N, C-alpha and C positions, 0 to 999 in steps of 0.2 A: 023522440026515437028516430034513428036514422032509417032511411028507406032506400028504394032503388037497389035492393040486393045487399045492402050493408047492414050489419048488426049494430053498428054505432059509428059516429063520426071519427072518434079517436080511441085507440087502444093505448093504455099506459101499462108498460111491462115493468112490474116492481112497484109496490105501494109502500115504500119505505120513506126515508128522509125526503127525497126529491119527488118521487112518484105521488105521495100523498098530497103534497102541496100543488103539484100539477093538476091532480084530480079536483082538488078544492077550487083552484082558480078557474079551471075549465067549466066546472059545474056552476059556478057563480055567474058565468056568462051565458048559461043555458046551452052549452055544447053537450051533445050526447057523447058520454065517455064511459068506457068500461075499463076497470083496473084489474090486473091479474097479479096475485101475490102468492108465492109458493108457501109462505108461512101465514102470518096475519099482521096487519098494520100495528106497529108498536113493538115488534119482536126485537130481540137484542143479539141476533145471530150474525150481524154484519157491522155497520157503523153507528147505528142509533141506539147505543146502550150506555149504561154508566150513570144514570140519573141526572146528570147535568152536563151542559156544554157551554163553552165560553161565548160571550157576545162582546165584540170590540168594534170601535170605530177608528181609534188611533191605530191604524193597521200597519204592522211591520212588513206585510207582504207587498205594500205599495199603495200610493195615492189613487191609483186607477180603481181601487175597490171601494173607496169612500162613498161615492154617490150610490153605489149598489147597496152598501151597508145602511145608509140612511133610508133608502127605499125599503130595505128589509125591516128596519125598525117600525116603519109605518104599517107594513103588511103583518108583522107580528101582532100589532094592536088590532088590526082588522080581524085577524083570526081569533084573537081573544074575545072580541065583541061577538063574533059568530057563535063561539062555543061556550061563552060565559065562564071562562077560567083564566087565571093569570098563568102565562107560560114563560114570559120574559120578565126577569127581575133586574132592573138597572140599579145595582148597588155600587157601581163604580169599578174601575180596574186599575191596577198598578203595573206599570212596566218598569222593571228594576234592572239596573246595570250601570255600566260606566258611561258617562255623558258623551264621550267621543266615540263610542262603539258603533259599529254598523247597525246593530239592533236599534238603539235609541235614536240614531240619526234617521233611520227609516221611519220610526214612529213619529218623530217630529215633522218629517216631510208630509206625512198624511195629515197631521194636525194642521199644518200651515196651509195645505191645499184647500181646506174647507173652513178654516178658522174655527176648529173644533174646541169646545170648552174643555179646559184642562188646567192642571197645576203642576209646577215643577218643585219638588221637595228636595232640599239638600240633605246631607247625611244627618245633621242635627234635627232638622224638621221632621224627616222621615222616621227616625228612631223614636222620637217623642210621640208622633201620631200613631205609628204602627209598630209598637214594640214586639209584636208577634214574629217579625222578621229579624234575623241577625244579619246586619249589613256590614260590608267592608267599608273602610273609610273613604275609598275612592268611588263609591256608588251613590246614585241618586234614584229617586222615584219620579216617574211621570204619571200623574193621576188622570185617567180618562173618565170624564164624568158620564159619558154615554156608553158605558160598558157594564157587563153583568153576566148573568147566566140564564140558560134556557133549560126547560125540562124536556129531554128528547123523546123518550118513549111515549109520554102523555101527549106531546105535541103531534106526533105522527098518528097516534090512534084517534085523536080528536079531529084532526084535519080530514082523515078518511071518513070518519063518522059524519062530519059536516057535509062532505061531498055527497054522501048517500042521501042525506036529508034534502039536498038540492037536486036530486035526480040521477046522480051517478050510480053505476052498478059496480060493486067491488066483489070480486071472486076470491075468496080466501082458500088457502090450501089447494091452489090451482097452479100446478107447475107448467110453465110454458116449455114446450119441446122445440119449437122452431118459430121463427119470424121470417116471413117471405114477402118482402115488398116488391111491387111492380109499378108500372106507370099508371095504373088505374086505382091502386089501393094497396092494402096489406092483408095477407092471410096469416092468422095466428093459430098455431096448432098447440093445443094443451093436452094434458093428461085425460081430459074429459070431453074434448070436442074440438071443432074447428070454427073460427070466427073470422068475419070479413069486415074490415073497417077502411075508412078513407085514408087515415094517417095513423102512424104509430109513434109513441114516445118511448124511447129506450131509457129506463130509469132503474135498471136492475143492479146498479152498484158493481160489486165484485163479480157478478155473473154476466155483465153486459156483453163482453166480447165472446164469451162462450156461446151466448144466444145468437150473436151477429158477428161472426169471425171477420167480416169485411170492414167492420168499423175501424177507423183510425182517428186519432193516434192510439197506439196501444198503451195499456196501463200495466203496471206491476203492482202486486198486492203486498201490502205490509200488515203485519199483525201489530195492533195497538193495545197496550196494556195499561190499565188504570188501577191505582192502588189507594186504599183508604187506611189511614194511620190513626190509632187511638189518641185522644187528646187528654192532657192532664187538666185543662181548664176550658171546656167546650164553650162556656159563656163568652170567651174572648174571640170566638171564631164564628159567631152568628153573622148573617148577611149584613146587618146594620153596623157591625164593627170590623168586619174583615172582607175587604173587596176581593174580587178575583184577581189573580196576578199571573204575569209571565216574567220569568227571571232568567237572564243569561249572564252568568258570571263564572269565570275560570272554566272548569270542566263541566259545569252544569247548565242545562237548558231545560227548565221545568215550568209547569203551570200548576195553579192551585185554585181551589174553590172553597167557599165557606162551608161550614158544617150544615147539612140538611137533616141530619138524624140526631143532633145534640150529643153525638158520641165521637165522631171521627172527622178527620180532615182528608179530603181527596186531593192527591197530588199525582202528577204524571209527567214523564219525560215527553219532550215535544218532537219525538221522532219514533220510528217503528222499533219494535224489539227484534223482529226477524222477518223473513219473507214467507209468504203463503203460496204454495204451488197450486193448491186446489181449493176453491172457495167452499166446496162441500166438506172439506176435511180440516176446517179451522180447528186448531188445537186449543182448547179452552183451559188447559193446564199450563202452568208457567214454571219452568225450571228455576230452582232457587237462585242459582248463580246469576241469572238475568236480572235479579232484583238488587244486585249490589249497588248499582249506580244510584237508584232512587233512594235506597236506604241511607247511603252516605250523604246524599243531598239533603234529606230530611234531618239527619243528625246534625249537619253543619249549619243549615240555613233556617230551620224551623224548630228551635229547641224545646218548645212546649209539646211537641208531638213525640210519642214513643216510636222509635224508628224501626219497628217491625210491623208490616202491614197486617191488619185484621181481616181484610177483604181484598180480593184481586179479581178483576174482570178483563177478559180478553175479547177484542173486537178486531175488525179489519177495515181497510179502505184501499181504494185503487189510486195509484199515483202516476201522474204523467211526468214526462221528462222535465218540463218547465214548471211544474207544480201549479199550473193553472188548469181549471176544469174544462170539460168538453160540453158546450151548450150551444145547440142550434141545429139547423138543417145540415146534413152531411152530403158531400158530393158522392160518397161511396154507394149510397142506397136511396132510391126514390121514396118520397113521401115519409121520410124518416127523420125525426128530431132526436138527437142524442142529448142526454144529461147524465154524465158520469165522470169519474176520475177527479173527484173533488180534493184529493191529495191532503186529507187530514184537516181541511179548514173550510168545509162547506156548510155545516149545519146552520150556522148563524144567518146565512144568506138564503136559506131554502124557500121561504115564502115569496121572496122577490124573484128567485129563479123560476119558481112556479108561475109567477105573473108573466115573466118574459116568455116562457114557453106557451102560455095561453095566448099572448099577443101574437106569437109566430103562427100558431094554429089559426087564429081568427082573422088576423090582418096580414100575415106574411112578413111582418117586421115588428120590432119593438123599439120604444124610445129609451128603454133601460140600457145602461152602458155595459154591454156584454161583448163588444168586439174582441177583447183580449181572450175571450173564451171560445172563439170561433173554431169549430171542429176541423176546419180546413187550413188552419194557420200553419201547421207543421208538415203539410204534405209535400212541400217543396223546400229545398235547401235546408233539410232537417239536420240539426246538430247531432253529434254522437250522444248517446244516452249519458246523463249524469249519474254518478254513483249515488245510490240510495244509502243514506246513513242509517245504520241499525246498530243496536247494542251487540247483537250476535255476529254482525258482519254480513255482507251481501250474500254470502254463500248459503245463508239460512241457519236453521237451528243446529 
């Protein structure tokens, strides 16, 4: 328990994807931590919903992520050991496209950077081994042996629970109204009281910059929609027979997961559906015309699925201009560590990001490779914002 007028050493604002992992890693070190969550850990009102998330090491986003992903794999196993449940299933992953495409060139760069175990399947080999996919003659598959899927809601709930068992305090349904850092510490004002801590970790996802308007870089919110399609032959899509996949071909950029309910195949486009102006006003309904792209993709590329979704889930995430997250101490606010803006590809790294934040709190630095996520990287010579790709267009719904 913190002393000298402090209620805890660290306040973690938001106990979702990143905040739950920060609480777990801090509590493991014996750091006094209090987490504030406006809902409850494991909720699906922001980014951690949809029953499964991809895990990849052959990373199309760049080789700089590979060491962090390998560290994340180790941390997922540590969390599983602490909670006694399997959370990460490595059933392999298929990267599907044209061999000379920017997509597969980037994947191969990540593979070569760390000599990752993989296979390259030509058209004939791929169609024989994975007939569930309808390939074009000029496409190949790269099989990432260290890929699979994670259970997001369960992972967040269990990480928070584990942190409590190690001494952390998690305040559920406790909305934070303001965060006020100063040179001596941080004051957190909630709907139920006032707290004083030495440091604060801002892990509020889509709400981060509403709580701390001075945080930079800024993020823009995209609505992410996931869809589940009925299967004619579910037995062919179980995890042991159907790896996760990402496919970029012609007009399609989609991801898919094996069936987890013995009924449906989860498929999603790899970019936002539209923009979100207010995180408190996330529209959970989806206009039918926004589903045209994913329906056509399923009809043309996954013929065993019936191309009308039986289930639709809407979520959101914050995107930076360069699509790299914000992790670390910020020059804008004293005693403040930011972890937000994961731009649609953060969940797989969450326990390693939590470890890095715990390092920063305890030691002032981390050995994990997060320099490319430095919050202060864009404060000078900042490039004009890139256009966010969405189905509805940047103007919104």
